[in-house]
N, CA, C and O atoms as a GROMACS GRO file, in nm:
protein
  248
    1UNK      N    1  -2.374   5.679  10.521
    1UNK     CA    2  -2.391   5.741  10.391
    1UNK      C    3  -2.329   5.650  10.285
    1UNK      O    4  -2.217   5.602  10.301
    2UNK      N    5  -2.402   5.626  10.180
    2UNK     CA    6  -2.352   5.538  10.075
    2UNK      C    7  -2.266   5.616   9.976
    2UNK      O    8  -2.276   5.738   9.966
    3UNK      N    9  -2.184   5.544   9.905
    3UNK     CA   10  -2.096   5.605   9.806
    3UNK      C   11  -2.168   5.616   9.672
    3UNK      O   12  -2.266   5.546   9.648
    4UNK      N   13  -2.120   5.704   9.584
    4UNK     CA   14  -2.181   5.713   9.452
    4UNK      C   15  -2.180   5.579   9.378
    4UNK      O   16  -2.274   5.547   9.306
    5UNK      N   17  -2.074   5.503   9.395
    5UNK     CA   18  -2.064   5.373   9.328
    5UNK      C   19  -2.175   5.279   9.374
    5UNK      O   20  -2.238   5.212   9.292
    6UNK      N   21  -2.200   5.274   9.504
    6UNK     CA   22  -2.306   5.185   9.553
    6UNK      C   23  -2.444   5.236   9.514
    6UNK      O   24  -2.534   5.157   9.487
    7UNK      N   25  -2.461   5.368   9.511
    7UNK     CA   26  -2.590   5.424   9.469
    7UNK      C   27  -2.619   5.392   9.323
    7UNK      O   28  -2.732   5.357   9.288
    8UNK      N   29  -2.517   5.404   9.237
    8UNK     CA   30  -2.535   5.371   9.095
    8UNK      C   31  -2.561   5.223   9.078
    8UNK      O   32  -2.647   5.184   8.999
    9UNK      N   33  -2.489   5.140   9.151
    9UNK     CA   34  -2.510   4.996   9.143
    9UNK      C   35  -2.652   4.959   9.184
    9UNK      O   36  -2.716   4.877   9.118
   10UNK      N   37  -2.701   5.017   9.291
   10UNK     CA   38  -2.837   4.992   9.337
   10UNK      C   39  -2.938   5.040   9.233
   10UNK      O   40  -3.036   4.971   9.204
   11UNK      N   41  -2.914   5.158   9.177
   11UNK     CA   42  -3.003   5.212   9.075
   11UNK      C   43  -3.009   5.121   8.953
   11UNK      O   44  -3.117   5.095   8.900
   12UNK      N   45  -2.893   5.071   8.909
   12UNK     CA   46  -2.890   4.983   8.792
   12UNK      C   47  -2.965   4.853   8.817
   12UNK      O   48  -3.027   4.798   8.726
   13UNK      N   49  -2.958   4.803   8.939
   13UNK     CA   50  -3.028   4.679   8.972
   13UNK      C   51  -3.180   4.696   8.968
   13UNK      O   52  -3.252   4.599   8.946
   14UNK      N   53  -3.228   4.817   8.990
   14UNK     CA   54  -3.373   4.840   8.990
   14UNK      C   55  -3.429   4.858   8.850
   14UNK      O   56  -3.550   4.847   8.830
   15UNK      N   57  -3.342   4.886   8.752
   15UNK     CA   58  -3.388   4.908   8.615
   15UNK      C   59  -3.412   4.775   8.545
   15UNK      O   60  -3.352   4.673   8.580
   16UNK      N   61  -3.498   4.778   8.445
   16UNK     CA   62  -3.526   4.655   8.369
   16UNK      C   63  -3.406   4.620   8.281
   16UNK      O   64  -3.321   4.704   8.255
   17UNK      N   65  -3.401   4.496   8.238
   17UNK     CA   66  -3.288   4.448   8.158
   17UNK      C   67  -3.283   4.510   8.019
   17UNK      O   68  -3.177   4.512   7.956
   18UNK      N   69  -3.394   4.560   7.970
   18UNK     CA   70  -3.395   4.618   7.835
   18UNK      C   71  -3.378   4.771   7.836
   18UNK      O   72  -3.415   4.838   7.739
   19UNK      N   73  -3.324   4.825   7.943
   19UNK     CA   74  -3.303   4.969   7.955
   19UNK      C   75  -3.197   5.014   7.854
   19UNK      O   76  -3.103   4.940   7.825
   20UNK      N   77  -3.213   5.136   7.802
   20UNK     CA   78  -3.113   5.187   7.708
   20UNK      C   79  -3.024   5.291   7.776
   20UNK      O   80  -3.049   5.330   7.891
   21UNK      N   81  -2.921   5.336   7.705
   21UNK     CA   82  -2.825   5.430   7.763
   21UNK      C   83  -2.891   5.563   7.801
   21UNK      O   84  -2.856   5.624   7.902
   22UNK      N   85  -2.986   5.606   7.720
   22UNK     CA   86  -3.054   5.732   7.749
   22UNK      C   87  -3.131   5.724   7.881
   22UNK      O   88  -3.130   5.819   7.959
   23UNK      N   89  -3.197   5.612   7.905
   23UNK     CA   90  -3.269   5.593   8.031
   23UNK      C   91  -3.173   5.592   8.150
   23UNK      O   92  -3.202   5.650   8.255
   24UNK      N   93  -3.060   5.528   8.133
   24UNK     CA   94  -2.960   5.523   8.240
   24UNK      C   95  -2.908   5.663   8.270
   24UNK      O   96  -2.894   5.702   8.386
   25UNK      N   97  -2.880   5.740   8.164
   25UNK     CA   98  -2.833   5.877   8.183
   25UNK      C   99  -2.937   5.962   8.256
   25UNK      O  100  -2.902   6.042   8.343
   26UNK      N  101  -3.063   5.944   8.222
   26UNK     CA  102  -3.169   6.019   8.288
   26UNK      C  103  -3.175   5.984   8.437
   26UNK      O  104  -3.185   6.072   8.521
   27UNK      N  105  -3.168   5.855   8.468
   27UNK     CA  106  -3.173   5.813   8.608
   27UNK      C  107  -3.052   5.864   8.686
   27UNK      O  108  -3.064   5.901   8.803
   28UNK      N  109  -2.935   5.866   8.622
   28UNK     CA  110  -2.816   5.922   8.687
   28UNK      C  111  -2.834   6.071   8.712
   28UNK      O  112  -2.795   6.122   8.818
   29UNK      N  113  -2.891   6.141   8.616
   29UNK     CA  114  -2.917   6.284   8.630
   29UNK      C  115  -3.009   6.310   8.749
   29UNK      O  116  -2.980   6.397   8.832
   30UNK      N  117  -3.118   6.236   8.758
   30UNK     CA  118  -3.213   6.254   8.867
   30UNK      C  119  -3.147   6.222   9.001
   30UNK      O  120  -3.164   6.295   9.098
   31UNK      N  121  -3.072   6.112   9.006
   31UNK     CA  122  -3.003   6.073   9.129
   31UNK      C  123  -2.908   6.183   9.175
   31UNK      O  124  -2.903   6.215   9.294
   32UNK      N  125  -2.833   6.242   9.082
   32UNK     CA  126  -2.740   6.349   9.117
   32UNK      C  127  -2.815   6.472   9.167
   32UNK      O  128  -2.774   6.533   9.266
   33UNK      N  129  -2.924   6.510   9.101
   33UNK     CA  130  -3.000   6.627   9.142
   33UNK      C  131  -3.060   6.608   9.282
   33UNK      O  132  -3.060   6.701   9.362
   34UNK      N  133  -3.112   6.490   9.310
   34UNK     CA  134  -3.168   6.463   9.442
   34UNK      C  135  -3.059   6.472   9.548
   34UNK      O  136  -3.079   6.533   9.653
   35UNK      N  137  -2.945   6.412   9.521
   35UNK     CA  138  -2.835   6.415   9.618
   35UNK      C  139  -2.785   6.558   9.642
   35UNK      O  140  -2.755   6.595   9.755
   36UNK      N  141  -2.776   6.638   9.536
   36UNK     CA  142  -2.734   6.777   9.553
   36UNK      C  143  -2.836   6.855   9.636
   36UNK      O  144  -2.799   6.937   9.720
   37UNK      N  145  -2.963   6.828   9.612
   37UNK     CA  146  -3.067   6.894   9.691
   37UNK      C  147  -3.060   6.858   9.838
   37UNK      O  148  -3.074   6.944   9.924
   38UNK      N  149  -3.037   6.730   9.865
   38UNK     CA  150  -3.025   6.686  10.004
   38UNK      C  151  -2.903   6.747  10.072
   38UNK      O  152  -2.909   6.786  10.189
   39UNK      N  153  -2.792   6.756   9.999
   39UNK     CA  154  -2.672   6.819  10.054
   39UNK      C  155  -2.698   6.967  10.084
   39UNK      O  156  -2.654   7.019  10.186
   40UNK      N  157  -2.769   7.033   9.995
   40UNK     CA  158  -2.798   7.175  10.015
   40UNK      C  159  -2.886   7.196  10.138
   40UNK      O  160  -2.866   7.291  10.212
   41UNK      N  161  -2.982   7.107  10.158
   41UNK     CA  162  -3.067   7.117  10.277
   41UNK      C  163  -2.984   7.100  10.403
   41UNK      O  164  -3.005   7.170  10.502
   42UNK      N  165  -2.889   7.006  10.401
   42UNK     CA  166  -2.803   6.984  10.518
   42UNK      C  167  -2.719   7.108  10.548
   42UNK      O  168  -2.699   7.144  10.664
   43UNK      N  169  -2.669   7.173  10.443
   43UNK     CA  170  -2.580   7.289  10.461
   43UNK      C  171  -2.659   7.415  10.495
   43UNK      O  172  -2.626   7.486  10.590
   44UNK      N  173  -2.762   7.443  10.416
   44UNK     CA  174  -2.834   7.570  10.429
   44UNK      C  175  -2.963   7.560  10.508
   44UNK      O  176  -3.018   7.662  10.548
   45UNK      N  177  -3.011   7.440  10.532
   45UNK     CA  178  -3.140   7.424  10.596
   45UNK      C  179  -3.251   7.431  10.493
   45UNK      O  180  -3.226   7.451  10.375
   46UNK      N  181  -3.371   7.414  10.539
   46UNK     CA  182  -3.487   7.414  10.450
   46UNK      C  183  -3.586   7.520  10.494
   46UNK      O  184  -3.584   7.566  10.608
   47UNK      N  185  -3.673   7.558  10.403
   47UNK     CA  186  -3.778   7.656  10.432
   47UNK      C  187  -3.906   7.578  10.458
   47UNK      O  188  -3.939   7.485  10.385
   48UNK      N  189  -3.977   7.615  10.563
   48UNK     CA  190  -4.100   7.544  10.596
   48UNK      C  191  -4.208   7.570  10.491
   48UNK      O  192  -4.203   7.668  10.418
   49UNK      N  193  -4.303   7.480  10.486
   49UNK     CA  194  -4.413   7.490  10.392
   49UNK      C  195  -4.492   7.619  10.414
   49UNK      O  196  -4.534   7.684  10.318
   50UNK      N  197  -4.512   7.656  10.538
   50UNK     CA  198  -4.587   7.777  10.569
   50UNK      C  199  -4.516   7.902  10.519
   50UNK      O  200  -4.580   7.994  10.468
   51UNK      N  201  -4.384   7.907  10.532
   51UNK     CA  202  -4.308   8.022  10.484
   51UNK      C  203  -4.317   8.031  10.332
   51UNK      O  204  -4.333   8.140  10.277
   52UNK      N  205  -4.307   7.918  10.265
   52UNK     CA  206  -4.318   7.916  10.119
   52UNK      C  207  -4.456   7.965  10.076
   52UNK      O  208  -4.467   8.046   9.984
   53UNK      N  209  -4.561   7.916  10.142
   53UNK     CA  210  -4.697   7.960  10.109
   53UNK      C  211  -4.712   8.110  10.128
   53UNK      O  212  -4.774   8.178  10.046
   54UNK      N  213  -4.655   8.162  10.236
   54UNK     CA  214  -4.663   8.306  10.263
   54UNK      C  215  -4.591   8.386  10.154
   54UNK      O  216  -4.644   8.486  10.106
   55UNK      N  217  -4.472   8.342  10.116
   55UNK     CA  218  -4.396   8.412  10.013
   55UNK      C  219  -4.468   8.407   9.878
   55UNK      O  220  -4.474   8.507   9.806
   56UNK      N  221  -4.522   8.291   9.844
   56UNK     CA  222  -4.592   8.278   9.716
   56UNK      C  223  -4.721   8.356   9.712
   56UNK      O  224  -4.762   8.404   9.606
   57UNK      N  225  -4.786   8.371   9.826
   57UNK     CA  226  -4.913   8.444   9.829
   57UNK      C  227  -4.894   8.590   9.789
   57UNK      O  228  -4.988   8.655   9.744
   58UNK      N  229  -4.774   8.641   9.806
   58UNK     CA  230  -4.746   8.779   9.765
   58UNK      C  231  -4.734   8.791   9.613
   58UNK      O  232  -4.755   8.899   9.558
   59UNK      N  233  -4.702   8.680   9.547
   59UNK     CA  234  -4.682   8.681   9.402
   59UNK      C  235  -4.803   8.628   9.326
   59UNK      O  236  -4.832   8.674   9.216
   60UNK      N  237  -4.873   8.533   9.384
   60UNK     CA  238  -4.983   8.468   9.315
   60UNK      C  239  -5.114   8.540   9.343
   60UNK      O  240  -5.142   8.580   9.456
   61UNK      N  241  -5.192   8.556   9.241
   61UNK     CA  242  -5.324   8.615   9.256
   61UNK      C  243  -5.425   8.505   9.233
   61UNK      O  244  -5.432   8.446   9.125
   62UNK      N  245  -5.504   8.476   9.336
   62UNK     CA  246  -5.601   8.366   9.325
   62UNK      C  247  -5.740   8.419   9.304
   62UNK      O  248  -5.835   8.341   9.292
   0.00000   0.00000   0.00000
């Protein structure tokens, strides 16, 4: 598992040289949200696609 410092360093290396602070903040936001989602899946598990489709079919009218 990589550290936040190495993840940010890798992310910065992938951005273009003319990136602005707002773009960097957005990429940090997305990186944090993805990592939190992955942690949540590890802790709580995930719901299968079929279960999600079944649950949504009760709410959606096609």
